[in-house]
C-alpha positions in Angstrom: -14.1 -12.8 16.3 -15.3 -11.2 19.5 -14.2 -7.5 19.5 -15.7 -7.1 23.0 -12.9 -9.2 24.4 -10.4 -6.5 23.7 -12.4 -3.9 25.6 -12.7 -6.3 28.6 -8.9 -6.8 28.5 -8.3 -3.0 28.4 -10.6 -2.6 31.4 -8.9 -5.4 33.2 -5.5 -4.0 32.6 -6.5 -0.6 33.9 -8.2 -2.1 36.9 -5.1 -4.0 37.7 -3.1 -0.8 37.4 -5.4 1.2 39.8 -6.4 -1.5 42.2 -3.9 -4.4 41.7 -6.6 -6.8 40.9 -9.3 -7.4 38.3 -10.4 -9.5 35.3 -7.9 -10.8 32.7 -9.8 -11.3 29.4 -8.8 -9.6 26.2 -10.0 -8.6 22.8 -9.1 -8.7 19.2 -10.3 -8.3 15.7 -8.8 -8.7 12.4 -8.0 -7.7 8.9 -8.6 -7.1 -0.2 -10.3 -5.8 -7.1 -12.5 -6.4 -9.5 -13.0 -8.0 -12.8 -10.6 -7.2 -15.6 -12.2 -5.4 -18.5 -14.4 -7.4 -20.8 -12.9 -7.6 -24.3 -14.9 -8.9 -27.2 -13.4 -9.0 -30.7 -16.1 -9.2 -33.4 -15.0 -11.3 -36.3 -15.2 -9.4 -39.7 -17.8 -10.6 -42.2 -16.0 -11.8 -45.3 -17.2 -10.5 -48.7 -18.2 -13.0 -51.3 -15.9 -13.3 -54.4 -18.2 -15.6 -56.3 -19.4 -14.5 -59.7 -23.0 -13.3 -59.7 -24.3 -16.5 -61.4 -27.0 -17.0 -58.7 -29.3 -14.7 -56.8 -27.3 -12.6 -54.4 -29.9 -13.1 -51.7 -29.2 -16.8 -51.9 -25.5 -16.3 -51.7 -25.8 -14.0 -48.6 -28.0 -16.6 -47.0 -25.4 -19.3 -47.4 -22.5 -17.0 -46.3 -21.2 -18.2 -43.0 -22.0 -15.7 -40.2 -19.3 -14.3 -38.0 -21.6 -14.7 -35.1 -22.1 -18.5 -35.8 -20.0 -20.3 -33.1 -19.5 -23.2 -35.5 -17.6 -21.0 -37.9 -15.8 -18.7 -35.4 -12.0 -18.7 -35.4 -11.0 -20.6 -32.2 -7.9 -18.4 -31.9 -10.3 -15.4 -31.4 -12.1 -17.0 -28.6 -8.8 -17.9 -26.9 -7.7 -14.3 -27.3 -10.9 -13.0 -25.6 -10.5 -15.4 -22.7 -6.9 -14.3 -22.2 -8.0 -10.7 -22.2 -10.7 -11.3 -19.7 -8.2 -13.1 -17.3 -5.5 -10.6 -18.0 -3.5 -9.3 -15.0 -4.8 -5.9 -13.9 -2.5 -2.9 -14.2 -2.6 0.3 -12.2 -3.9 0.9 -8.7 -7.5 1.5 -9.7 -7.7 -1.7 -11.8 -6.0 -3.8 -9.1 -8.4 -2.5 -6.4 -11.4 -3.2 -8.6 -10.1 -6.7 -9.4 -9.6 -7.4 -5.7 -13.0 -6.1 -4.7 -14.8 -8.4 -7.2 -12.8 -11.4 -6.1 -13.0 -10.9 -2.3 -16.7 -10.0 -2.4 -17.3 -13.2 -4.1 -16.3 -15.1 -1.0 -19.4 -14.0 0.9 -21.7 -14.9 -2.0 -20.2 -18.0 -3.4 -17.7 -19.8 -1.2 -18.7 -23.3 0.1 -16.6 -22.8 3.3 -13.8 -20.6 4.7 -11.0 -22.1 6.7 -9.7 -19.6 9.2 -6.2 -21.0 9.8 -5.3 -18.7 12.7 -5.7 -15.3 14.3 -2.7 -14.0 16.2 -2.6 -10.7 18.2 0.6 -9.0 19.3 1.7 -5.7 20.6 3.1 -4.0 17.5 4.9 -0.9 19.0 5.7 1.0 22.1 2.9 1.2 24.6 2.5 4.4 26.6 1.1 4.9 30.0 1.4 7.6 32.7 4.3 7.0 35.1 2.1 6.0 38.0 0.3 3.3 35.9 3.7 1.9 34.8 4.7 1.7 38.5 1.6 -0.1 39.4 1.9 -2.5 36.5 5.4 -3.5 37.6 3.6 -5.5 40.3 2.3 -7.7 37.5 5.6 -8.0 35.7 5.2 -4.9 33.5 2.3 -3.6 31.4 3.6 -5.1 28.1 4.1 -8.6 29.6 0.7 -8.5 31.2 -1.0 -7.5 27.9 1.0 -9.9 25.8 0.0 -12.8 28.1 -3.7 -11.9 27.7 -3.3 -11.5 23.9 -1.7 -14.9 23.7 -4.7 -16.5 25.4 -7.0 -14.9 22.9 -5.1 -15.9 19.7 -7.2 -18.5 18.0 -6.4 -21.7 16.2 -8.1 -23.2 13.1 -11.8 -22.7 12.6 -14.1 -23.4 9.6 -17.0 -21.2 8.6 -19.9 -22.1 6.4 -23.2 -20.5 5.3 -24.2 -17.5 7.4 -21.1 -17.8 9.5 -19.0 -16.7 6.6 -20.8 -13.4 6.5 -20.5 -13.1 10.3 -16.8 -13.9 10.6 -15.0 -13.2 7.3 -14.0 -9.5 6.8 -15.9 -7.3 7.0 -17.5 -9.2 9.8 -21.3 -9.1 10.0 -21.5 -7.2 6.7 -22.8 -8.5 3.3 -19.6 -7.2 1.6 -15.9 -8.0 2.0 -14.5 -4.8 0.6 -15.7 -1.3 -0.4 -12.2 -0.1 -1.1 -11.5 2.6 -3.7 -8.1 3.6 -5.1 -8.2 6.6 -2.7 -8.1 4.2 0.2 -5.0 2.4 -1.0 -1.5 3.6 -0.6 0.2 0.9 -2.7 -1.3 -1.8 -4.9 0.7 -4.6 -6.5 -0.1 -7.8 -8.3 2.4 -10.6 -9.4 1.9 -14.0 -10.9 3.0 -17.0 -8.8 2.4 -20.6 -9.7 -0.3 -19.7 -12.1 -2.2 -17.5 -9.6 -2.3 -13.7 -9.2 -1.1 -12.5 -5.8 -2.6 -9.1 -5.0 -1.1 -7.0 -2.2 -2.8 -3.8 -1.0 -1.4 -1.5 1.7 -4.0 1.0 2.9 -3.7 4.7 3.7 -3.4 5.1 7.4 -6.6 6.1 9.3 -6.4 9.1 11.6 -7.6 8.8 15.2 -11.4 8.7 15.5 -13.9 8.0 18.3 -16.8 7.5 15.9 -15.6 5.5 12.8 -17.8 2.6 11.8 -17.7 -0.3 9.2 -17.6 1.1 5.7 -16.0 4.4 6.8 -12.4 5.7 6.7 -10.0 3.3 5.1 -9.4 0.0 7.0 -13.0 -0.3 8.2 -14.0 -0.7 4.5 -12.3 -4.1 4.1 -10.9 -5.3 7.5 -12.2 -6.7 10.8 -11.2 -3.9 13.1 -11.8 -3.0 16.7 -14.2 -0.1 16.5 -13.9 2.7 19.1 -17.6 2.4 19.9 -17.1 -1.2 21.0 -14.2 -0.2 23.3 -16.1 2.8 24.8 -19.3 0.7 25.3 -17.4 -2.0 27.3 -15.0 0.0 29.4 -16.6 0.6 32.8 -17.5 4.2 33.6 -15.1 4.6 36.5 -12.2 3.2 34.5 -13.1 5.5 31.6 -13.0 8.4 33.9 -9.5 7.5 35.2 -8.3 7.1 31.6 -9.4 10.6 30.7 -12.5 10.1 28.5 -13.4 8.3 25.3 -11.1 5.9 23.4 -10.0 6.9 19.9 -8.8 4.3 17.4 -6.4 4.6 14.5 -5.4 2.0 11.9 -1.9 2.5 10.5 -1.1 1.0 7.1 -3.2 -2.1 7.2 -2.3 -4.8 4.6 -4.0 -7.6 2.8 -2.5 -10.2 0.5 -5.0 -12.2 -1.6 -4.1 -15.1 -3.9 -6.6 -15.3 -6.8 -7.1 -17.9 -9.5 -7.3 -15.9 -12.8 -9.2 -18.7 -14.5 -12.1 -18.5 -12.1 -11.6 -15.1 -10.4 -11.9 -16.9 -7.0 -9.8 -16.1 -4.0 -7.7 -19.1 -3.0 -6.4 -17.6 0.3 -6.4 -14.2 2.0 -4.0 -12.9 4.6 -4.8 -9.8 6.7 -2.5 -7.7 8.8 -4.6 -5.3 10.8 -2.7 -2.6 12.7 -4.9 -0.9 15.3 -4.1 1.5 18.1 -6.2 2.4 21.2 -5.6 6.0 22.3 -6.9 7.7 25.5 -5.7 11.2 24.9 -2.0 11.5 24.5 -1.1 9.7 27.7 -2.2 6.2 26.9 -1.3 4.5 23.6 -1.8 0.8 23.0 -0.7 -0.4 19.5 -1.6 -3.9 18.3 -1.4 -6.1 15.2 -3.9 -8.9 14.3 -2.6 -11.4 11.8 -5.3 -13.6 10.1 -5.0 -16.3 7.4 -8.0 -17.7 5.5 -8.2 -20.4 3.0 -11.3 -20.3 0.7 -13.0 -23.5 -0.5 -15.3 -23.3 -3.6 
């Protein structure tokens, strides 16, 4: 996804507000655990009950070994497999399980089908009164911005090879999640149709003008619009009118990942990225990007 589009939209909206004309492009970005504990039950070695009529060394040599797969109790192997695929319990285990599964997308998936990317205003926008008055010439600020966002919402796309790394969260990075339990507000897993559905709601990120991928909370696992991208693409005169640098915050982003417990592979992943552009306290632009991915193995 092109995050620069968002910055261009912002610049265009402000230019319309101040000059009643300008460009109309927009921008967006988007927005997941690790393996269950390995359990190995070692079969006990049975003691011989035969009378010592033969050399004990010969008897021990003929004793079936508990490590010999031909003599292992199949019920024990099934128990180990069930334990390995067991549903994780507790926030830390769920986050670890999610990390392992979602990071596997970048290293092992044959293709990723990006079903859609939809961007909407997710709260009340805030502008100084004189900007609101100017934007009424365009039908109102929210209507103008929503029109631009609708144009930038994307339909189905398929990623393969290096494009998966480039487009799938976290975009351009080799990882899909660096989340820890401290980054997550709530973690839940339920079984549905033989799959594990993991839902993570993140701790909200405070406003920042410097946060990058892998920092804070949401930038560790989501495609987010970074403040540096906005500031690099807003023209200097417009930035001056807006009152300085943009700050971004990411309130309670959410990811829902469906994982096949038999393979540990992610079947699909749904991201809800909440992101707000702030120019001081006078301009607030809250958005949500909703993305749905299907993973092919």
